[in-house]
N, C-alpha and C positions, 0 to 999 in steps of 0.2 A: 757161607756154604749152604746150599739148598739141595734137597734130595727127595726122592719118593721112597718111603719106607714101606716094605711089604711084610713086616712082622705081623703075627696074628693079633697082637694088641692094637696096632694101627688099623688093621682090617675091621676089628670089632668097634673101635672108637669111632671110625668114620662110616661104618656101614658100606664100605666100598672095597676095592681091591688093594688100596694103598692109601697112605696119607702123605701129603706134601708138607715138608717142614723147612724152616729156615733157622740155622744156628747163628746166634749173635752173642756177643759178650754180655754177661748178666748185668754189668753196670750201665749198659746202654738202653736197658728196657725201662720204659716209664708207662705205668698204667694210668690212663687219663681219667678214668672213672671206675667206680665199682670196687668191690672188695671180693676177690675170688675165693672160692673154697679150694681146699687141697685134699687130694686123695693119694695115698702112697701104695705102691705095688712093687712086686719084684719083676723086673723086665726080663726079656729073653736072654740078655747078657748075664743075668744073675745079680745085677746091681739094683738097689732100691731106686725107684723113679717116682718123683712127685709130679702129679698132674694138677694144674690150676685150672679151675673151670668156673664158668658164670653160674652163680647160685640161682638165677632166675630162669635161664633156658637150658643149662647143662652143657653148653658148648665148651669143649676144651680150648683154652686160650694158649697155654704154653705148658711146657714141662721141663724137668731137668733131672739129670742123673746125680745121685748123691756122690758118685765117683768123680763127677766133673761139675762142681757147683758154680764155676766161673762161666759156664755156658747156659744160655736159655734156648730152648727149642720152641719156636713160635709156629703155631698151626697156620700155614699160609692162607688158608680160606678165611681166617679171621681178619686179615689185613684189609684196609679200605680199598686198596688196589693191588690184588695179587698178580696182576698180569705181567709185572716186571720180574717175577721170580723165575729164574731159569732152573731147570732140573739138571743138576751137575752129576748126579749118580743115582742108581737104584740100589738100595740096601736091603738086607734080609731077603734076597731073592730066593733063598732056599725054601721059603714058605710062600712064595708068590703064587697067585692063581695061574695055573698051567696055560690058560687061554690068553693071558696077557702077553703081547709081543714086546720083548725087551729090545731096545735100540742098540745096535752094535757101536754107535757113535758115543754112547754114554757109558761111563764106568758102571759095572755091575758087580755087586758083592753078595755072596751067599749068606753072610752074617754082617755084623757091625765092622766097618773098616777102620783103619787108623786114618783119622781125618787130617792129620798133620800136613800132608801134601797139598791140601786144598787151601791151607792158610799161609803157604810160602809165598 
C-alpha cells in the first residue's frame, strides 16, 4: 500500500505539501547498513509513532505506529528507485495545502483510513 500523506507532520518532515510512503510488513524490512536513530512523537491519530532516521544526514527512513507494530512505513524517496511506487490514496487531506489538486481517480481520505481494503 502506498499513499501521499498530507498530515502536518509529513509536511514538516518533508518540507513539502505531502510525503509519499509505502507500507510493508515489518518482518520484510532489512536495513543493509547503518544504525538509525529513533524519535517518538504523538501522531495526528493520537497514537505514538516512532520515526527512524539517519544519524548522519537526518533523513527519515521509516516509521511505525505503536498501534500497528507489524507494519513499517517506508519513506518512498529513500528507495533506490521510487519510480515504481504508485500513489493509491491521498490521506489526511483535511490538512492538505488548498492549492494542491486532488485527483478524482485516487481515493481521498480527510484523516487516516482503514487500510484493510487495500490488502484484500
